[in-house]
N, C-alpha and C positions, 0 to 999 in steps of 0.2 A: 379634639372633642373641644368645645367653644369652651367657653369658659365661663359663660352669661349664663349658661341652666346650669351655675351653681345660686346655689342658694347667697346673698350677699348679709344680713343677716337675721336671717332664721337657721337653727338648727337642722337640718334631714334628719327623719328619722328611719324612712325607706323611701325605696329607688324605683323608677321602673324597670321590668324585666324585658323591655323590649327594646328589638335590634335599629327604633331609633328616639323610644325614646329613654334609651335606660340614660343619656347622661343627667336626667330631670328627678330634678326630688318628688316624691308620688305621697309624703305623708314631714311634715315641719310640725317647726315646734320654737314660736317666736318675741320675745316678751314686747309687751306691748305699754308705755306707762305702770302700773302696779301690778300690772294680771303679767297671763301668756296664754297665744292662742295659737292655734293646734289647727293647724290649716289640711285637711284629707283630697287631698285630690284626684283617687278610685274607687274600686271597688273590690275591700280589701276581705281577703276570708273571716270568719265568722270568731279564727282564737286572734290576729289581728287586729284587730275590731277592738277585742275585749281587751286584751294589751295599753291599746290605742288610749281606749280612757279611763282602764283602772292609770295611765301614766297622768294623766290628764289632769283626774279623779285625785291627786296626792298631792301635785302642784296644788292646784286648789287650794285643800288645808279639808274635801271635801271625802276620804278616803278613814271607816272606820270599823270598828270587827262588823257590825254586820257587811259588808263592802269581803269581810275574806270571808263565811258563807257561803255555802259553795249548792248548786242544786241535787235534791230535790230539800235540803233544810231552805224557808226561806223565812226571812226576818224582817220581820216589822217593827214601825217605834212611835208611841207618840205622848205626851204630855197629859194626866186625868185633872181632873177637876181640885186636884188636892195639891195639884201640882214636882206630881210624883213621876217618875218615867214608868212608861208600860212597855215589857218588849213582847212581839206575839212568831209566837213559834211553832212554824206551819211545815208537816210534814210531808210533801205534791212526791205523794209513792205510793204505789200497792204494797211496800214492804217495810214493817217496821224499821226505821234508827234509833243512831243513839249522838249525843254530841254533848261538847264539852260546856258546859256555862260560863262563859268569858267574862260574864257582868259583875256590879255589887250582891253585897245579900236582895234578896227578896223574898216574894210573897207570893207561887204560885196559884192564886188565883182559883183555878178551881179544882182543885185539890184539897187549897185553904193548908202547905204545908209553905216553912223555911227552905229556902235555894240559896246554895251556896256557891265561891268565887267554883273554880275548878271543879265542881259536881256533876257525874254525867248524868243527864236527862236522857228517859228512851221517850224515845213517840211512836207510841200505835199508827196503823200504817191508815192514812191525811188521815193524823193527829192533830192536834195543837194543844200550845201550852202558855195561856202567860200568866209574865211574872213580872210586879210588878216593885216599883225596886223602894228599897226601908230606908231608905240617906240622901232622897233627892230635898 
């Protein structure tokens, strides 16, 4: 194999599985200034793309508890006029689900009840819970 095919400054995260392109990196990661650039030179599967994006998000400091949630649980967040964090938990499913609440103590606004860290929350099918933090 020609040594020129190997990245000189980037780290290869994936290689092509191809008789002619197999010597070339398909996905690379390279430091640039104070950041990191990820180059995807192929059309990876959804599973591979999810892992590449997860790695890049973590490296950029953008990965948090909300990204650890898995479908059908969708989590969105924002800040209200009082400066308090609001989290929206959506069950995008035709079946009831439960999840462990991993955030700071808050008030579930639709039921007006206190929610504590590590508490199990039940969501009906296509249900929603809206939690306002009490410590923001």
